[in-house]
N, C-alpha and C positions, 0 to 999 in steps of 0.2 A: 429082132427082139419084139415080142408081143406086147400088147398094151398093159398086161398084168405085170410085166417086168420093168415098166418105166418108173424111174426114180426121179422125183422132183425135189431138188434141194432148196431149202429155205435159207437164204443168206442170214448168218448171225455172226456177230463179231466175237473175237476171243474174249473180250471183257464181259460181254453179255452171257456167253457160255459159262464163264467162271461164276458169274453172279447167280446163274441158274443152278449150278452144281453146289456152290457153297451155301446158298440160301441167305435169309435175312441176317444182317449183321456183318456181311462181307464188304470191306472197303479196300480196294486195291491201291497200291502205290503206283503212281503214273510213270515212274522211271526205273523200277526194279521189280524183282519177283516177290517183294514183301507185301504183306497186307495185314489189315486189322480185322479181327473177328470178335465182334461184340456179342455178349449174351443177348437173348431176345427178350429180356425183361429187366426191370429195375427192382432191386431188392427193397424190402420194407424200410431199411435204413437210408434209402435214397442213393445207394451205390450201384454202379453197373460194372461188370467184369469185362475185361477186354484182353485178348491174347494178341501179341505181336508175332506174326508167323512169316515164314519164308518158304519159297519153293525153289529148290535148286535144280529143278528139272526131273528129279526122280521121285521125291516124296516131300510132303509138307513137314515142316519142322517148327515147333514152338520155340521162339527165342526168349520170350518172357511174358509174364502176366501183369496186367495193371488193374488197379481198382480205382475207379474215378467217381467223383460226385456227379450224379446225373444233372443236377441243376447248374453246376459250374460248366459242364460240357454244353448244355443247351444255351446258356448265356453266351458262351464263346461263339457258338455257331451263329446265334442271332446277331452278335456284334460284327462278326466278319461279314455276314450277309448284308448288314446295313452299310458297311464300308464299301462294298462292291457297287452300291447305287450312286456313290459320289462321283 
């Protein structure tokens, strides 16, 4: 095999590959094929849209849609982050 045919593979995890494919807003479940897919912006009324998705190995399927208050979500993440420091 000549030098021009040499393939150098860059190791990448499955999770990182999925994050690259799905883009910003993708948050996978650690124990199932489900994931959250957030909108990439907060609407003027302070709400953010989120789809609960699943992948059964063939195609992605939307299970439901949720509309969350962004400030409530940010507050929850901050509180959970603070509790991890204890």
